[in-house]
MDAnalysis code that builds the backbone (N, CA, C; Angstrom):
import MDAnalysis as mda
import numpy as np

u = mda.Universe.empty(720, n_residues=240, atom_resindex=np.repeat(np.arange(240), 3), trajectory=True)
u.add_TopologyAttr("name", ["N", "CA", "C"] * 240)
u.add_TopologyAttr("resid", np.arange(1, 241))
u.add_TopologyAttr("resname", ["UNK", "UNK", "UNK", "UNK", "UNK", "UNK", "UNK", "UNK", "UNK", "UNK", "UNK", "UNK", "UNK", "UNK", "UNK", "UNK", "UNK", "UNK", "UNK", "UNK", "UNK", "UNK", "UNK", "UNK", "UNK", "UNK", "UNK", "UNK", "UNK", "UNK", "UNK", "UNK", "UNK", "UNK", "UNK", "UNK", "UNK", "UNK", "UNK", "UNK", "UNK", "UNK", "UNK", "UNK", "UNK", "UNK", "UNK", "UNK", "UNK", "UNK", "UNK", "UNK", "UNK", "UNK", "UNK", "UNK", "UNK", "UNK", "UNK", "UNK", "UNK", "UNK", "UNK", "UNK", "UNK", "UNK", "UNK", "UNK", "UNK", "UNK", "UNK", "UNK", "UNK", "UNK", "UNK", "UNK", "UNK", "UNK", "UNK", "UNK", "UNK", "UNK", "UNK", "UNK", "UNK", "UNK", "UNK", "UNK", "UNK", "UNK", "UNK", "UNK", "UNK", "UNK", "UNK", "UNK", "UNK", "UNK", "UNK", "UNK", "UNK", "UNK", "UNK", "UNK", "UNK", "UNK", "UNK", "UNK", "UNK", "UNK", "UNK", "UNK", "UNK", "UNK", "UNK", "UNK", "UNK", "UNK", "UNK", "UNK", "UNK", "UNK", "UNK", "UNK", "UNK", "UNK", "UNK", "UNK", "UNK", "UNK", "UNK", "UNK", "UNK", "UNK", "UNK", "UNK", "UNK", "UNK", "UNK", "UNK", "UNK", "UNK", "UNK", "UNK", "UNK", "UNK", "UNK", "UNK", "UNK", "UNK", "UNK", "UNK", "UNK", "UNK", "UNK", "UNK", "UNK", "UNK", "UNK", "UNK", "UNK", "UNK", "UNK", "UNK", "UNK", "UNK", "UNK", "UNK", "UNK", "UNK", "UNK", "UNK", "UNK", "UNK", "UNK", "UNK", "UNK", "UNK", "UNK", "UNK", "UNK", "UNK", "UNK", "UNK", "UNK", "UNK", "UNK", "UNK", "UNK", "UNK", "UNK", "UNK", "UNK", "UNK", "UNK", "UNK", "UNK", "UNK", "UNK", "UNK", "UNK", "UNK", "UNK", "UNK", "UNK", "UNK", "UNK", "UNK", "UNK", "UNK", "UNK", "UNK", "UNK", "UNK", "UNK", "UNK", "UNK", "UNK", "UNK", "UNK", "UNK", "UNK", "UNK", "UNK", "UNK", "UNK", "UNK", "UNK", "UNK", "UNK", "UNK", "UNK", "UNK", "UNK", "UNK", "UNK", "UNK", "UNK", "UNK", "UNK"])
u.atoms.positions = np.array([
    [32.096, 47.208, 29.968],
    [33.312, 46.903, 30.731],
    [34.203, 45.911, 29.986],
    [33.573, 44.923, 29.301],
    [34.359, 43.933, 28.573],
    [35.186, 44.565, 27.479],
    [34.581, 45.511, 26.740],
    [35.304, 46.209, 25.679],
    [36.435, 47.041, 26.262],
    [36.182, 47.662, 27.399],
    [37.180, 48.479, 28.066],
    [38.387, 47.634, 28.488],
    [38.122, 46.466, 29.044],
    [39.209, 45.566, 29.449],
    [40.032, 45.135, 28.231],
    [39.335, 44.794, 27.144],
    [40.035, 44.377, 25.928],
    [40.937, 45.491, 25.414],
    [40.467, 46.731, 25.476],
    [41.250, 47.855, 24.964],
    [42.459, 48.145, 25.843],
    [42.293, 48.105, 27.163],
    [43.439, 48.397, 28.031],
    [44.483, 47.288, 27.920],
    [44.038, 46.042, 27.767],
    [44.978, 44.945, 27.560],
    [45.676, 45.081, 26.202],
    [44.926, 45.565, 25.217],
    [45.507, 45.775, 23.896],
    [46.588, 46.839, 23.920],
    [46.347, 47.934, 24.641],
    [47.347, 48.995, 24.748],
    [48.594, 48.491, 25.474],
    [48.388, 47.698, 26.526],
    [49.531, 47.132, 27.243],
    [50.319, 46.185, 26.344],
    [49.612, 45.394, 25.545],
    [50.278, 44.428, 24.658],
    [51.131, 45.126, 23.603],
    [50.686, 46.297, 23.152],
    [51.481, 47.039, 22.167],
    [52.854, 47.357, 22.746],
    [52.902, 47.766, 24.002],
    [54.185, 48.045, 24.634],
    [55.047, 46.788, 24.736],
    [54.426, 45.674, 25.013],
    [55.193, 44.449, 25.218],
    [55.801, 43.914, 23.929],
    [55.137, 44.153, 22.800],
    [55.584, 43.516, 21.555],
    [56.103, 44.476, 20.489],
    [55.732, 45.774, 20.561],
    [56.121, 46.694, 19.486],
    [57.622, 46.852, 19.378],
    [58.322, 46.908, 20.515],
    [59.767, 47.094, 20.496],
    [60.522, 45.946, 19.868],
    [59.872, 44.794, 19.718],
    [60.529, 43.615, 19.137],
    [60.336, 43.512, 17.625],
    [59.571, 44.426, 17.051],
    [59.315, 44.371, 15.610],
    [60.502, 44.983, 14.870],
    [61.443, 44.155, 14.494],
    [62.688, 44.626, 13.892],
    [62.464, 45.330, 12.552],
    [61.427, 44.934, 11.814],
    [61.204, 45.532, 10.500],
    [60.891, 47.023, 10.609],
    [60.398, 47.466, 11.790],
    [60.096, 48.878, 11.973],
    [61.353, 49.720, 12.114],
    [62.498, 49.077, 12.335],
    [63.742, 49.812, 12.570],
    [64.483, 50.152, 11.286],
    [63.958, 49.753, 10.146],
    [64.649, 49.985, 8.877],
    [64.664, 51.469, 8.518],
    [65.671, 51.868, 7.739],
    [65.741, 53.202, 7.174],
    [65.717, 53.074, 5.653],
    [64.929, 53.921, 4.933],
    [64.092, 54.972, 5.497],
    [62.996, 54.417, 6.403],
    [62.396, 55.284, 7.182],
    [61.435, 54.923, 8.210],
    [60.353, 54.017, 7.644],
    [59.973, 53.002, 8.418],
    [58.923, 52.100, 7.998],
    [57.659, 52.864, 7.629],
    [57.033, 52.456, 6.528],
    [55.784, 53.101, 6.115],
    [54.722, 52.970, 7.196],
    [54.761, 51.857, 7.935],
    [53.769, 51.665, 8.997],
    [53.946, 52.673, 10.121],
    [55.192, 53.007, 10.444],
    [55.432, 54.002, 11.483],
    [54.980, 55.381, 11.040],
    [55.256, 55.724, 9.793],
    [54.800, 57.012, 9.286],
    [53.270, 57.056, 9.211],
    [52.649, 55.938, 8.829],
    [51.184, 55.863, 8.813],
    [50.639, 56.055, 10.227],
    [51.260, 55.375, 11.198],
    [50.825, 55.501, 12.593],
    [50.976, 56.932, 13.080],
    [52.083, 57.583, 12.699],
    [52.272, 58.982, 13.065],
    [51.203, 59.869, 12.454],
    [50.826, 59.579, 11.213],
    [49.769, 60.346, 10.551],
    [48.425, 60.190, 11.247],
    [48.101, 58.969, 11.665],
    [46.860, 58.726, 12.395],
    [46.855, 59.540, 13.691],
    [47.972, 59.534, 14.405],
    [48.060, 60.272, 15.665],
    [47.890, 61.770, 15.443],
    [48.532, 62.301, 14.410],
    [48.409, 63.723, 14.105],
    [46.980, 64.063, 13.700],
    [46.360, 63.208, 12.887],
    [44.968, 63.422, 12.505],
    [44.054, 63.451, 13.713],
    [44.306, 62.560, 14.660],
    [43.495, 62.514, 15.875],
    [43.675, 63.783, 16.697],
    [44.901, 64.295, 16.748],
    [45.167, 65.524, 17.494],
    [44.373, 66.691, 16.905],
    [44.434, 66.859, 15.585],
    [43.827, 68.035, 14.972],
    [42.303, 67.936, 14.861],
    [41.781, 66.756, 14.592],
    [40.340, 66.630, 14.370],
    [39.576, 66.334, 15.652],
    [40.228, 65.693, 16.623],
    [39.505, 65.335, 17.843],
    [40.030, 66.059, 19.080],
    [41.350, 66.054, 19.294],
    [41.907, 66.625, 20.525],
    [41.650, 68.126, 20.616],
    [41.969, 68.860, 19.550],
    [41.802, 70.310, 19.610],
    [40.347, 70.730, 19.849],
    [39.367, 70.160, 19.099],
    [37.969, 70.498, 19.422],
    [37.566, 70.061, 20.827],
    [38.101, 68.916, 21.294],
    [37.762, 68.436, 22.631],
    [38.282, 69.380, 23.707],
    [39.380, 70.077, 23.432],
    [39.887, 71.052, 24.394],
    [38.886, 72.181, 24.604],
    [38.157, 72.524, 23.559],
    [37.127, 73.553, 23.712],
    [36.014, 73.067, 24.643],
    [35.622, 71.797, 24.482],
    [34.615, 71.224, 25.387],
    [35.139, 71.179, 26.820],
    [36.420, 70.787, 26.957],
    [37.019, 70.744, 28.291],
    [37.061, 72.132, 28.914],
    [37.365, 73.127, 28.093],
    [37.393, 74.511, 28.565],
    [36.029, 74.920, 29.119],
    [34.972, 74.586, 28.403],
    [33.627, 74.948, 28.849],
    [33.257, 74.225, 30.145],
    [33.649, 72.945, 30.244],
    [33.351, 72.180, 31.458],
    [34.073, 72.762, 32.665],
    [35.353, 73.061, 32.503],
    [36.134, 73.631, 33.600],
    [35.589, 75.009, 33.986],
    [35.185, 75.766, 32.969],
    [34.663, 77.116, 33.216],
    [33.396, 77.079, 34.056],
    [32.588, 76.033, 33.846],
    [31.324, 75.920, 34.572],
    [31.505, 75.352, 35.977],
    [32.423, 74.369, 36.116],
    [32.496, 73.644, 37.388],
    [33.884, 73.574, 38.009],
    [34.909, 73.915, 37.250],
    [36.248, 73.522, 37.659],
    [36.972, 74.488, 38.572],
    [38.096, 74.033, 39.115],
    [38.900, 74.837, 40.040],
    [39.670, 75.962, 39.359],
    [39.757, 75.952, 38.029],
    [40.500, 76.991, 37.324],
    [39.578, 77.964, 36.612],
    [38.403, 78.162, 37.168],
    [37.425, 79.029, 36.525],
    [37.938, 80.464, 36.386],
    [38.876, 80.866, 37.240],
    [39.395, 82.237, 37.189],
    [40.269, 82.472, 35.960],
    [40.746, 81.410, 35.335],
    [41.586, 81.555, 34.150],
    [40.728, 81.567, 32.897],
    [41.004, 82.498, 32.012],
    [40.164, 82.659, 30.822],
    [40.324, 81.491, 29.853],
    [41.516, 80.976, 29.729],
    [41.782, 79.901, 28.768],
    [42.279, 78.665, 29.515],
    [41.547, 78.231, 30.518],
    [42.021, 77.218, 31.457],
    [42.495, 75.927, 30.809],
    [41.656, 75.288, 29.971],
    [42.034, 74.010, 29.370],
    [43.261, 74.148, 28.480],
    [43.347, 75.246, 27.760],
    [44.485, 75.453, 26.864],
    [45.767, 75.700, 27.660],
    [45.625, 76.371, 28.811],
    [46.788, 76.586, 29.678],
    [47.284, 75.256, 30.233],
    [46.352, 74.394, 30.651],
    [46.744, 73.083, 31.175],
    [47.386, 72.241, 30.071],
    [46.853, 72.322, 28.846],
    [47.457, 71.601, 27.719],
    [48.875, 72.107, 27.460],
    [49.060, 73.421, 27.554],
    [50.399, 73.999, 27.383],
    [51.334, 73.520, 28.485],
    [50.819, 73.421, 29.705],
    [51.622, 72.902, 30.815],
    [52.037, 71.458, 30.531],
    [51.077, 70.639, 30.054],
    [51.386, 69.250, 29.716],
    [52.476, 69.157, 28.667],
    [52.350, 69.965, 27.615],
    [53.378, 69.968, 26.560],
    [54.726, 70.394, 27.142],
    [54.715, 71.422, 27.984],
    [55.960, 71.945, 28.544],
    [56.627, 70.938, 29.476],
    [55.835, 70.252, 30.286],
    [56.386, 69.263, 31.211],
    [57.104, 68.157, 30.455],
    [56.444, 67.600, 29.433],
    [57.056, 66.506, 28.689],
    [58.231, 66.998, 27.835],
    [58.139, 68.228, 27.350],
    [59.261, 68.798, 26.606],
    [60.463, 68.991, 27.525],
    [60.206, 69.476, 28.745],
    [61.294, 69.673, 29.698],
    [61.982, 68.375, 30.056],
    [61.201, 67.329, 30.293],
    [61.779, 66.024, 30.610],
    [62.589, 65.483, 29.435],
    [62.095, 65.697, 28.232],
    [62.812, 65.249, 27.039],
    [64.139, 65.989, 26.888],
    [64.131, 67.284, 27.174],
    [65.354, 68.072, 27.061],
    [66.390, 67.669, 28.103],
    [65.936, 67.343, 29.314],
    [66.857, 66.857, 30.349],
    [67.569, 65.596, 29.869],
    [66.793, 64.666, 29.289],
    [67.376, 63.426, 28.781],
    [68.344, 63.696, 27.632],
    [67.984, 64.613, 26.719],
    [68.826, 64.892, 25.560],
    [70.119, 65.594, 25.955],
    [70.056, 66.450, 26.955],
    [71.271, 67.144, 27.382],
    [72.319, 66.166, 27.893],
    [71.870, 65.163, 28.656],
    [72.809, 64.133, 29.125],
    [73.410, 63.372, 27.945],
    [72.573, 63.082, 26.952],
    [73.041, 62.342, 25.777],
    [74.061, 63.152, 24.993],
    [73.790, 64.458, 24.810],
    [74.722, 65.316, 24.069],
    [76.077, 65.402, 24.767],
    [76.050, 65.551, 26.096],
    [77.307, 65.636, 26.834],
    [78.132, 64.367, 26.668],
    [77.469, 63.217, 26.713],
    [78.182, 61.949, 26.554],
    [78.801, 61.835, 25.160],
    [78.081, 62.340, 24.137],
    [78.615, 62.265, 22.773],
    [79.843, 63.152, 22.631],
    [79.793, 64.339, 23.248],
    [80.929, 65.256, 23.179],
    [82.137, 64.641, 23.863],
    [81.919, 63.997, 24.984],
    [83.014, 63.381, 25.730],
    [83.441, 62.030, 25.161],
    [82.729, 61.567, 24.136],
    [83.023, 60.296, 23.464],
    [82.969, 59.107, 24.417],
    [82.177, 59.232, 25.476],
    [82.005, 58.109, 26.379],
    [80.634, 58.204, 27.037],
    [80.109, 57.077, 27.428],
    [78.806, 57.026, 28.045],
    [78.935, 56.441, 29.444],
    [78.614, 57.232, 30.428],
    [78.640, 56.766, 31.806],
    [77.434, 55.867, 32.049],
    [77.650, 54.634, 32.543],
    [76.516, 53.743, 32.823],
    [75.499, 54.361, 33.769],
    [75.989, 55.143, 34.730],
    [75.075, 55.775, 35.681],
    [74.204, 56.823, 34.991],
    [74.825, 57.634, 34.105],
    [74.062, 58.637, 33.371],
    [73.082, 57.974, 32.401],
    [73.549, 56.911, 31.757],
    [72.686, 56.198, 30.822],
    [71.444, 55.662, 31.530],
    [71.654, 55.119, 32.721],
    [70.526, 54.615, 33.506],
    [69.612, 55.759, 33.937],
    [70.213, 56.897, 34.301],
    [69.416, 58.053, 34.712],
    [68.524, 58.556, 33.594],
    [69.081, 58.680, 32.382],
    [68.311, 59.116, 31.221],
    [67.186, 58.125, 30.927],
    [67.521, 56.852, 31.015],
    [66.522, 55.806, 30.771],
    [65.328, 55.957, 31.713],
    [65.597, 56.151, 33.001],
    [64.503, 56.232, 33.964],
    [63.756, 57.559, 33.885],
    [64.399, 58.619, 33.411],
    [63.671, 59.869, 33.148],
    [62.637, 59.633, 32.056],
    [63.080, 58.990, 30.974],
    [62.161, 58.681, 29.877],
    [61.028, 57.763, 30.342],
    [61.385, 56.688, 31.014],
    [60.379, 55.713, 31.432],
    [59.435, 56.315, 32.468],
    [59.978, 57.126, 33.373],
    [59.136, 57.762, 34.380],
    [58.119, 58.707, 33.771],
    [58.555, 59.525, 32.815],
    [57.631, 60.476, 32.196],
    [56.575, 59.760, 31.362],
    [56.983, 58.729, 30.620],
    [56.012, 57.995, 29.820],
    [55.096, 57.125, 30.689],
    [55.558, 56.715, 31.857],
    [54.695, 55.963, 32.768],
    [53.554, 56.849, 33.270],
    [53.877, 58.088, 33.632],
    [52.842, 59.043, 34.034],
    [51.859, 59.260, 32.896],
    [52.394, 59.461, 31.721],
    [51.597, 59.680, 30.511],
    [50.669, 58.497, 30.255],
    [51.216, 57.285, 30.320],
    [50.428, 56.079, 30.074],
    [49.361, 55.865, 31.133],
    [49.715, 56.128, 32.402],
    [48.760, 55.956, 33.480],
    [47.566, 56.884, 33.297],
    [47.817, 58.119, 32.868],
    [46.724, 59.058, 32.632],
    [45.852, 58.606, 31.466],
    [46.465, 58.047, 30.429],
    [45.691, 57.540, 29.291],
    [44.830, 56.359, 29.726],
    [45.403, 55.450, 30.518],
    [44.616, 54.340, 31.053],
    [43.479, 54.829, 31.927],
    [43.742, 55.856, 32.725],
    [42.717, 56.427, 33.596],
    [41.580, 57.021, 32.764],
    [41.944, 57.770, 31.719],
    [40.926, 58.424, 30.888],
    [40.102, 57.428, 30.090],
    [40.674, 56.249, 29.809],
    [39.934, 55.217, 29.079],
    [38.667, 54.821, 29.833],
    [38.718, 54.855, 31.158],
    [37.557, 54.488, 31.985],
    [36.369, 55.377, 31.677],
    [36.637, 56.647, 31.421],
    [35.562, 57.619, 31.248],
    [35.063, 57.703, 29.812],
    [35.494, 56.755, 28.977],
    [34.968, 56.663, 27.624],
    [34.209, 55.362, 27.406],
    [33.866, 54.703, 28.498],
    [33.233, 53.385, 28.413],
    [31.885, 53.436, 27.700],
    [31.113, 54.476, 27.928],
    [29.783, 54.569, 27.329],
    [29.754, 55.497, 26.123],
    [30.911, 55.878, 25.627],
    [30.975, 56.804, 24.500],
    [31.424, 56.050, 23.247],
    [30.497, 55.430, 22.578],
    [30.794, 54.673, 21.362],
    [30.343, 55.504, 20.163],
    [31.153, 55.656, 19.098],
    [32.419, 54.948, 18.832],
    [33.670, 55.684, 19.327],
    [33.500, 56.727, 20.152],
    [34.667, 57.503, 20.590],
    [35.710, 56.636, 21.271],
    [35.266, 55.665, 22.055],
    [36.230, 54.802, 22.751],
    [37.058, 53.989, 21.755],
    [36.438, 53.615, 20.628],
    [37.161, 52.860, 19.598],
    [38.230, 53.745, 18.958],
    [37.847, 54.980, 18.616],
    [38.816, 55.894, 18.025],
    [39.937, 56.218, 19.012],
    [39.585, 56.378, 20.288],
    [40.578, 56.648, 21.326],
    [41.578, 55.498, 21.407],
    [41.071, 54.271, 21.408],
    [41.949, 53.105, 21.471],
    [42.860, 53.017, 20.246],
    [42.292, 53.192, 19.064],
    [43.093, 53.078, 17.843],
    [44.155, 54.171, 17.774],
    [43.759, 55.410, 18.091],
    [44.721, 56.515, 18.039],
    [45.837, 56.321, 19.061],
    [45.481, 55.925, 20.281],
    [46.496, 55.697, 21.308],
    [47.358, 54.484, 20.967],
    [46.755, 53.474, 20.359],
    [47.520, 52.296, 19.960],
    [48.586, 52.647, 18.934],
    [48.202, 53.393, 17.898],
    [49.179, 53.828, 16.896],
    [50.229, 54.742, 17.532],
    [49.772, 55.594, 18.432],
    [50.688, 56.513, 19.113],
    [51.695, 55.746, 19.965],
    [51.236, 54.729, 20.694],
    [52.140, 53.899, 21.497],
    [53.140, 53.176, 20.612],
    [52.699, 52.732, 19.442],
    [53.593, 52.036, 18.518],
    [54.764, 52.940, 18.130],
    [54.462, 54.201, 17.807],
    [55.504, 55.152, 17.430],
    [56.416, 55.450, 18.616],
    [55.824, 55.681, 19.796],
    [56.628, 55.961, 20.989],
    [57.539, 54.790, 21.339],
    [56.985, 53.578, 21.248],
    [57.767, 52.380, 21.568],
    [58.977, 52.253, 20.662],
    [58.770, 52.526, 19.394],
    [59.884, 52.424, 18.457],
    [60.984, 53.403, 18.825],
    [60.606, 54.653, 19.148],
    [61.592, 55.642, 19.524],
    [62.347, 55.255, 20.785],
    [61.650, 54.750, 21.791],
    [62.293, 54.351, 23.047],
    [63.192, 53.131, 22.849],
    [62.741, 52.177, 22.031],
    [63.548, 50.980, 21.772],
    [64.821, 51.337, 21.018],
    [64.728, 52.289, 20.084],
    [65.911, 52.721, 19.341],
    [66.897, 53.450, 20.249],
    [66.369, 54.225, 21.179],
    [67.222, 55.046, 22.042],
    [67.866, 54.227, 23.159],
    [67.083, 53.340, 23.776],
    [67.558, 52.631, 24.966],
    [67.850, 51.143, 24.742],
    [67.452, 50.637, 23.591],
    [67.775, 49.259, 23.185],
    [67.484, 48.230, 24.281],
    [68.541, 47.567, 24.796],
    [68.349, 46.439, 25.711],
    [67.592, 46.847, 26.974],
    [67.908, 48.027, 27.520],
    [67.229, 48.462, 28.743],
    [65.719, 48.555, 28.553],
    [65.328, 49.036, 27.377],
    [63.888, 49.172, 27.131],
    [63.236, 47.799, 26.981],
    [63.870, 46.922, 26.227],
    [63.286, 45.594, 26.011],
    [63.274, 44.770, 27.298],
    [64.281, 44.975, 28.152],
    [64.366, 44.181, 29.381],
    [63.454, 44.716, 30.483],
    [63.334, 46.047, 30.585],
    [62.597, 46.619, 31.705],
    [61.516, 47.612, 31.279],
    [61.900, 48.536, 30.391],
    [61.025, 49.669, 30.091],
    [59.646, 49.299, 29.587],
    [59.575, 48.364, 28.651],
    [58.280, 48.018, 28.062],
    [57.334, 47.426, 29.102],
    [57.888, 46.694, 30.068],
    [57.058, 46.105, 31.116],
    [56.502, 47.183, 32.044],
    [57.343, 48.173, 32.342],
    [56.893, 49.275, 33.203],
    [55.786, 50.073, 32.526],
    [55.954, 50.369, 31.235],
    [54.946, 51.154, 30.517],
    [53.639, 50.386, 30.359],
    [53.730, 49.091, 30.101],
    [52.517, 48.267, 30.011],
    [51.788, 48.250, 31.350],
    [52.555, 48.109, 32.431],
    [51.955, 48.093, 33.767],
    [51.331, 49.446, 34.099],
    [51.926, 50.535, 33.607],
    [51.408, 51.875, 33.893],
    [50.025, 52.073, 33.290],
    [49.813, 51.584, 32.066],
    [48.492, 51.700, 31.432],
    [47.438, 50.967, 32.258],
    [47.755, 49.740, 32.628],
    [46.803, 48.924, 33.403],
    [46.566, 49.548, 34.773],
    [47.623, 50.049, 35.408],
    [47.493, 50.666, 36.735],
    [46.595, 51.895, 36.677],
    [46.798, 52.730, 35.658],
    [45.952, 53.913, 35.500],
    [44.497, 53.541, 35.325],
    [44.248, 52.501, 34.546],
    [42.881, 52.033, 34.331],
    [42.273, 51.504, 35.632],
    [43.052, 50.766, 36.411],
    [42.559, 50.240, 37.687],
    [42.226, 51.374, 38.666],
    [43.089, 52.383, 38.704],
    [42.822, 53.538, 39.575],
    [41.551, 54.249, 39.127],
    [41.369, 54.368, 37.809],
    [40.168, 55.012, 37.282],
    [38.897, 54.281, 37.659],
    [38.974, 52.961, 37.763],
    [37.815, 52.173, 38.166],
    [37.597, 52.186, 39.675],
    [38.619, 52.590, 40.417],
    [38.531, 52.595, 41.882],
    [38.138, 53.961, 42.433],
    [38.718, 55.024, 41.841],
    [38.482, 56.377, 42.332],
    [37.813, 57.212, 41.240],
    [36.633, 57.695, 41.547],
    [35.886, 58.515, 40.601],
    [36.079, 59.983, 40.942],
    [36.312, 60.793, 39.932],
    [36.495, 62.232, 40.141],
    [35.454, 62.986, 39.321],
    [35.405, 64.294, 39.509],
    [34.404, 65.105, 38.828],
    [34.745, 65.271, 37.350],
    [33.753, 65.673, 36.593],
    [33.947, 65.880, 35.155],
    [34.965, 66.978, 34.896],
    [35.010, 67.984, 35.775],
    [35.972, 69.077, 35.608],
    [37.406, 68.571, 35.750],
    [37.640, 67.690, 36.736],
    [38.991, 67.132, 36.923],
    [39.378, 66.269, 35.725],
    [38.428, 65.492, 35.206],
    [38.684, 64.688, 34.009],
    [39.085, 65.589, 32.843],
    [38.407, 66.721, 32.719],
    [38.736, 67.665, 31.651],
    [40.145, 68.215, 31.819],
    [40.543, 68.482, 33.066],
    [41.904, 68.954, 33.320],
    [42.935, 67.890, 32.943],
    [42.678, 66.642, 33.342],
    [43.592, 65.553, 33.007],
    [43.675, 65.361, 31.491],
    [42.518, 65.446, 30.835],
    [42.478, 65.280, 29.382],
    [43.298, 66.375, 28.702],
    [43.163, 67.611, 29.197],
    [43.914, 68.722, 28.614],
    [45.414, 68.520, 28.814],
    [45.819, 68.051, 29.995],
    [47.238, 67.799, 30.270],
    [47.786, 66.728, 29.330],
    [47.040, 65.638, 29.167],
    [47.465, 64.563, 28.269],
    [47.505, 65.061, 26.827],
    [46.546, 65.922, 26.455],
    [46.508, 66.457, 25.091],
    [47.795, 67.208, 24.770],
    [48.283, 68.003, 25.721],
    [49.538, 68.712, 25.497],
    [50.701, 67.756, 25.307],
    [50.760, 66.712, 26.135],
    [51.811, 65.703, 25.975],
    [51.697, 64.956, 24.665],
    [50.463, 64.686, 24.247],
    [50.235, 63.957, 22.996],
    [50.729, 64.767, 21.805],
    [50.410, 66.063, 21.798],
    [50.872, 66.920, 20.696],
    [52.393, 66.893, 20.608],
    [53.061, 67.052, 21.742],
    [54.527, 67.048, 21.735],
    [55.081, 65.714, 21.260],
    [54.593, 64.621, 21.823],
    [55.161, 63.301, 21.519],
    [54.922, 62.889, 20.074],
    [53.767, 63.248, 19.532],
    [53.496, 62.938, 18.120],
    [54.481, 63.671, 17.214],
    [54.607, 64.970, 17.412],
    [55.474, 65.761, 16.537],
    [56.949, 65.439, 16.767],
    [57.325, 65.143, 18.012],
    [58.714, 64.807, 18.335],
    [59.179, 63.551, 17.609],
    [58.302, 62.581, 17.508],
    [58.683, 61.315, 16.887],
    [58.589, 61.335, 15.366],
    [57.721, 62.186, 14.815],
    [57.478, 62.113, 13.381],
    [58.235, 63.149, 12.568],
    [58.493, 64.343, 13.109],
    [58.995, 65.442, 12.296],
    [60.506, 65.541, 12.139],
    [61.351, 65.153, 13.115],
    [62.797, 65.347, 12.952],
    [63.346, 64.697, 11.686],
    [64.338, 65.360, 11.096],
    [64.894, 64.906, 9.812],
    [65.513, 63.520, 9.909],
    [66.135, 63.207, 11.068],
    [66.822, 61.920, 11.179],
    [65.857, 60.738, 11.269],
    [64.548, 61.009, 11.340],
    [63.573, 59.926, 11.359],
    [63.357, 59.338, 9.955],
    [63.751, 60.083, 8.889],
    [63.574, 59.624, 7.508],
    [62.113, 59.218, 7.265],
    [61.202, 60.065, 7.707],
    [59.779, 59.747, 7.599],
    [59.327, 59.734, 6.146],
    [58.240, 59.019, 5.899],
    [57.673, 58.917, 4.554],
    [56.399, 59.743, 4.496],
    [56.345, 60.641, 3.512],
    [55.223, 61.590, 3.472],
    [53.891, 60.922, 3.145],
    [53.839, 60.088, 2.102],
    [52.545, 59.573, 1.654],
    [51.890, 58.637, 2.670],
    [52.618, 57.726, 3.304],
    [51.981, 56.956, 4.382],
    [51.512, 57.843, 5.528],
    [52.327, 58.860, 5.864],
    [51.933, 59.796, 6.918],
    [50.646, 60.527, 6.534],
    [50.606, 61.059, 5.303],
    [49.435, 61.795, 4.844],
    [48.209, 60.881, 4.765],
    [48.410, 59.631, 4.337],
    [47.297, 58.684, 4.262],
    [46.721, 58.398, 5.640],
    [47.600, 58.187, 6.619],
    [47.134, 57.942, 7.980],
    [46.351, 59.114, 8.526],
    [46.853, 60.334, 8.296],
    [46.159, 61.533, 8.773],
    [44.801, 61.694, 8.073],
    [44.767, 61.462, 6.755],
    [43.529, 61.632, 5.999],
    [42.476, 60.594, 6.389],
    [42.884, 59.335, 6.554],
    [41.940, 58.286, 6.930],
    [41.370, 58.549, 8.321],
    [42.243, 58.917, 9.252],
    [41.788, 59.216, 10.596],
    [40.822, 60.400, 10.609],
    [41.163, 61.452, 9.866],
    [40.306, 62.634, 9.808],
    [38.941, 62.292, 9.214],
    [38.937, 61.477, 8.137],
    [37.672, 61.118, 7.493],
    [36.787, 60.296, 8.442],
    [37.384, 59.360, 9.152],
    [36.608, 58.547, 10.086],
    [36.012, 59.390, 11.210],
    [36.780, 60.336, 11.711],
    [36.298, 61.172, 12.803],
    [35.235, 62.152, 12.330],
    [35.402, 62.681, 11.150],
    [34.451, 63.682, 10.634],
    [33.120, 63.055, 10.244],
    [33.181, 61.876, 9.643],
    [31.952, 61.276, 9.094],
    [31.354, 60.181, 9.972],
    [31.935, 59.933, 11.139],
    [31.381, 58.888, 12.017],
    [30.139, 59.396, 12.750],
])
């Protein structure tokens, strides 16, 4: 439990302080951000994808979606689609404002809360899932490190997009969401099949958010730090 508390507090702290790291905002993209993106991608391919197969088997044996042949993968696709849809809603408002050469404060606030609301759900689920890795060592360590690097990349993107609003309000909401999810996980216990469904949903969101932040051309990402992060993460997961 002590290690679990330290990790959830660590994830919350990343949200509170990552947006203030001005050196990460330099162009070309900070090598640390590209390294963090590489670690997240490595975790997705070496751990998340194989774990979806385990989740599929668990749901198939006990879960409510046993009638679906590819249940865990369908839920992961739903997770990716949900977060992609929310991202597109936010981007459409931004594009319209750019075309009109003006930004409505009301629309700006709406886009901000769409982003914060979707990431709050995402963070709460990650905090919730952390509870169920308490006795899985070293998996809990890898989960914390991968999510920590992932939060660092997400925080940078949100801070760049929303600036003052994120630093004043958003980071506090996201930090609170991680802790809240963890508290709920310690209060309400669910079946292994439901955990597998939640994990699959988060996996879909993780795939989208990792690629969304690292791949676009305007990110000016650095290949070698990215590749190093992916390779180190893959080696640790394979040989641990």
